[in-house]
Structure formats: structure tokens, C-alpha cells
N, C-alpha and C positions, 0 to 999 in steps of 0.2 A: 629417373624416379626417385631420386631424394628427393628434388626440390618439388615434385605434385604431391609428395610424402609429409617435406616443413609445409606446404601451403594447406592438405587437409588439416592436417594439428591445427594449424595457427585458427583455421576456421574455425574447427571441431572446439577448442580451447577460447575460441571468442565468442560461440553460443552458449557453451559451458559458464561463461561469466556472467553474459544477460541473464540468465537462467537463473545462476544465482543474486544477482542487482535484484529480483523480481519476490525474492523472499521478503523481502522488504515488503511485501503486500501482507505478509502474513500477521506483523504486528499491527499493520492498520484497521484487516478483521478486527482483530481481537479487541483494537481499541473502540470500536463502533460498539463490538457487541456489547465489553462492558459498561459503555458511556450509557445504550439506550436501556439495557438493565435496568441500571440506576437511576434513568429519568421515568422507567416507569413502574417503578418501588416510590421511589419523590412523588409523584402524580397519586400513587395508591394510599399511601399517609396523609397525603396534604391533596385535595381534588381540587381548593381556591387558586392553588399557586400553579398551577398545570399552564394557565400563559406562561409565568418567566422559565418553568422551566425547563417547556419546548422550544423555549427562544433561546438558553443556553445548550442543549441538546444539541440542536440545529449546529449551535459555531461548535461543538466539540467535535461532530459528525464532518463537518467539515475542514476541521484543520488535521483532523487521523487519517482522513482521505487526503487531503494534501500528501502525504508523506508516502503514498501509493503512486499516486501520482508520480511524483517527481520515483520511484522506483522507474516506473515505466518509462519515462523516460531516460534514463540510466541504460535499460535495457534497450531502448532503440538507439541509442548514438554511437552502442554496442556492435548492434548487427547491421546499421546501417552506413553508421560512417568510419570509425574503427577497423 
């Protein structure tokens, strides 16, 4: 019985760690919102620079989403490998 309880606790802690790893997605979501909001304000102030601003915004969104993807990979490793 003690061995089964220890295995259940270890499995639960592994899943808890995976959930905590996904908190990195919160920062990515906030970062994307800030980047897009700044881009919209910039385009509203200077419509002629819309192409440059949009290109830089897409790059910023991609970099912010990379953090969320890394958090997802860590969570999946914790669930299926560890």
C-alpha cells in the first residue's frame, strides 16, 4: 500500500510541475497583447509607417510565442518522459 501511495504522489507532483511549467504562457500572452497594442497605437499615429510597424510586430509576436512553446515542451517532457 505504501508503494502505491508513493507512486500516486509522484505522479501527482509530476503533473503539478507540468502545470506550473505552463505558467510561462501567461507571460507570453501578456507580451503579445502589449506588442500588438503598441503596434496599433503606432499605426494610428503614423499610418505611413504601417508596413514597418507590422513587420516588427510580427517578429515581436513570434519571439513572445516562442517562450510559450518552450513552456509547452517542458510541460510535455515532464508528463511523458520524466
